[in-house]
C-alpha beads as a LAMMPS data file, in Angstrom:
LAMMPS data file: protein, C-alpha beads

101 atoms
100 bonds

1 atom types
1 bond types

-500.0 500.0 xlo xhi
-500.0 500.0 ylo yhi
-500.0 500.0 zlo zhi

Masses

1 110.0

Atoms # bond

1 1 1 437.114 352.469 -282.843
2 1 1 435.961 349.939 -285.481
3 1 1 435.029 352.804 -287.898
4 1 1 438.585 354.160 -287.759
5 1 1 439.932 350.753 -288.916
6 1 1 437.390 350.562 -291.668
7 1 1 438.274 354.053 -292.831
8 1 1 441.979 353.222 -292.721
9 1 1 441.473 350.032 -294.790
10 1 1 439.392 351.913 -297.365
11 1 1 441.953 354.660 -297.626
12 1 1 444.840 352.234 -298.033
13 1 1 442.834 350.263 -300.639
14 1 1 442.200 353.589 -302.612
15 1 1 445.928 354.589 -302.394
16 1 1 446.901 351.078 -303.582
17 1 1 444.578 351.281 -306.499
18 1 1 445.835 354.627 -307.569
19 1 1 449.415 353.459 -307.364
20 1 1 448.523 350.298 -309.266
21 1 1 446.802 352.147 -312.069
22 1 1 449.531 354.760 -312.242
23 1 1 452.434 352.219 -312.540
24 1 1 450.722 349.556 -314.725
25 1 1 450.689 349.395 -318.492
26 1 1 446.973 348.940 -318.863
27 1 1 445.444 349.995 -322.094
28 1 1 442.030 351.722 -321.366
29 1 1 440.788 353.101 -324.604
30 1 1 438.193 355.883 -324.116
31 1 1 434.869 356.319 -325.784
32 1 1 436.416 358.720 -328.319
33 1 1 438.573 356.026 -329.731
34 1 1 435.878 353.383 -329.982
35 1 1 433.267 355.767 -331.408
36 1 1 435.855 357.225 -333.768
37 1 1 436.497 353.782 -335.148
38 1 1 432.863 353.084 -335.718
39 1 1 432.328 356.524 -337.402
40 1 1 435.438 356.065 -339.634
41 1 1 434.195 352.591 -340.730
42 1 1 430.814 354.079 -341.814
43 1 1 432.419 357.160 -343.334
44 1 1 434.602 354.986 -345.572
45 1 1 431.669 352.975 -346.642
46 1 1 429.779 356.178 -347.719
47 1 1 432.894 357.685 -349.233
48 1 1 433.357 360.807 -347.074
49 1 1 436.333 362.105 -345.263
50 1 1 437.147 364.418 -342.308
51 1 1 436.827 368.098 -342.888
52 1 1 437.833 371.215 -341.065
53 1 1 435.315 372.488 -338.483
54 1 1 433.411 375.670 -339.290
55 1 1 434.702 377.335 -336.120
56 1 1 438.159 375.913 -335.132
57 1 1 438.434 376.267 -331.382
58 1 1 441.876 374.828 -331.219
59 1 1 443.436 378.153 -332.102
60 1 1 444.827 379.949 -329.050
61 1 1 442.402 380.600 -326.230
62 1 1 439.279 380.789 -328.302
63 1 1 437.617 377.866 -326.484
64 1 1 438.440 379.392 -323.109
65 1 1 436.958 382.697 -324.338
66 1 1 433.733 381.056 -325.479
67 1 1 433.346 379.291 -322.050
68 1 1 433.910 382.674 -320.361
69 1 1 431.236 384.256 -322.534
70 1 1 428.813 381.446 -321.688
71 1 1 429.522 381.751 -317.971
72 1 1 429.031 385.510 -318.138
73 1 1 425.724 385.150 -320.043
74 1 1 424.621 382.494 -317.502
75 1 1 425.521 384.723 -314.579
76 1 1 423.659 387.687 -315.919
77 1 1 420.620 385.583 -316.653
78 1 1 420.712 384.058 -313.109
79 1 1 421.164 387.544 -311.546
80 1 1 418.292 388.985 -313.584
81 1 1 415.949 386.161 -312.617
82 1 1 417.093 385.651 -309.082
83 1 1 413.865 386.566 -307.419
84 1 1 411.730 384.547 -309.767
85 1 1 413.913 381.518 -309.258
86 1 1 414.449 381.614 -305.452
87 1 1 411.589 383.704 -304.188
88 1 1 411.486 387.081 -302.439
89 1 1 413.079 387.498 -299.076
90 1 1 410.396 387.955 -296.296
91 1 1 410.102 391.491 -294.822
92 1 1 410.929 390.181 -291.304
93 1 1 414.307 388.773 -292.545
94 1 1 415.134 392.076 -294.275
95 1 1 414.383 393.916 -291.049
96 1 1 416.613 391.558 -289.038
97 1 1 419.522 392.023 -291.462
98 1 1 419.211 395.820 -291.243
99 1 1 419.060 395.758 -287.523
100 1 1 422.245 393.763 -287.312
101 1 1 424.154 395.762 -289.914

Bonds

1 1 1 2
2 1 2 3
3 1 3 4
4 1 4 5
5 1 5 6
6 1 6 7
7 1 7 8
8 1 8 9
9 1 9 10
10 1 10 11
11 1 11 12
12 1 12 13
13 1 13 14
14 1 14 15
15 1 15 16
16 1 16 17
17 1 17 18
18 1 18 19
19 1 19 20
20 1 20 21
21 1 21 22
22 1 22 23
23 1 23 24
24 1 24 25
25 1 25 26
26 1 26 27
27 1 27 28
28 1 28 29
29 1 29 30
30 1 30 31
31 1 31 32
32 1 32 33
33 1 33 34
34 1 34 35
35 1 35 36
36 1 36 37
37 1 37 38
38 1 38 39
39 1 39 40
40 1 40 41
41 1 41 42
42 1 42 43
43 1 43 44
44 1 44 45
45 1 45 46
46 1 46 47
47 1 47 48
48 1 48 49
49 1 49 50
50 1 50 51
51 1 51 52
52 1 52 53
53 1 53 54
54 1 54 55
55 1 55 56
56 1 56 57
57 1 57 58
58 1 58 59
59 1 59 60
60 1 60 61
61 1 61 62
62 1 62 63
63 1 63 64
64 1 64 65
65 1 65 66
66 1 66 67
67 1 67 68
68 1 68 69
69 1 69 70
70 1 70 71
71 1 71 72
72 1 72 73
73 1 73 74
74 1 74 75
75 1 75 76
76 1 76 77
77 1 77 78
78 1 78 79
79 1 79 80
80 1 80 81
81 1 81 82
82 1 82 83
83 1 83 84
84 1 84 85
85 1 85 86
86 1 86 87
87 1 87 88
88 1 88 89
89 1 89 90
90 1 90 91
91 1 91 92
92 1 92 93
93 1 93 94
94 1 94 95
95 1 95 96
96 1 96 97
97 1 97 98
98 1 98 99
99 1 99 100
100 1 100 101
């Protein structure tokens, strides 16, 4: 009974926190902004500027395609090395599976 009240209090506190963060005007700069400011400062000291990336992944679905290729390569590698990674199934387990099916 006591654990239900604790769970209810934690749930209400979490919902209240989410509502507070969603409705407040808090400024929470991310690491990209802070690191970007530091990098820009040193880049100006050296005299360099931004340049276009060699492979611009912002065009269309190129980034999604690259992630899909990476996932496919990882899946093929995992499938090829499955027995080396997770061991072979014992013969008794194979016999049980064939008897059931």
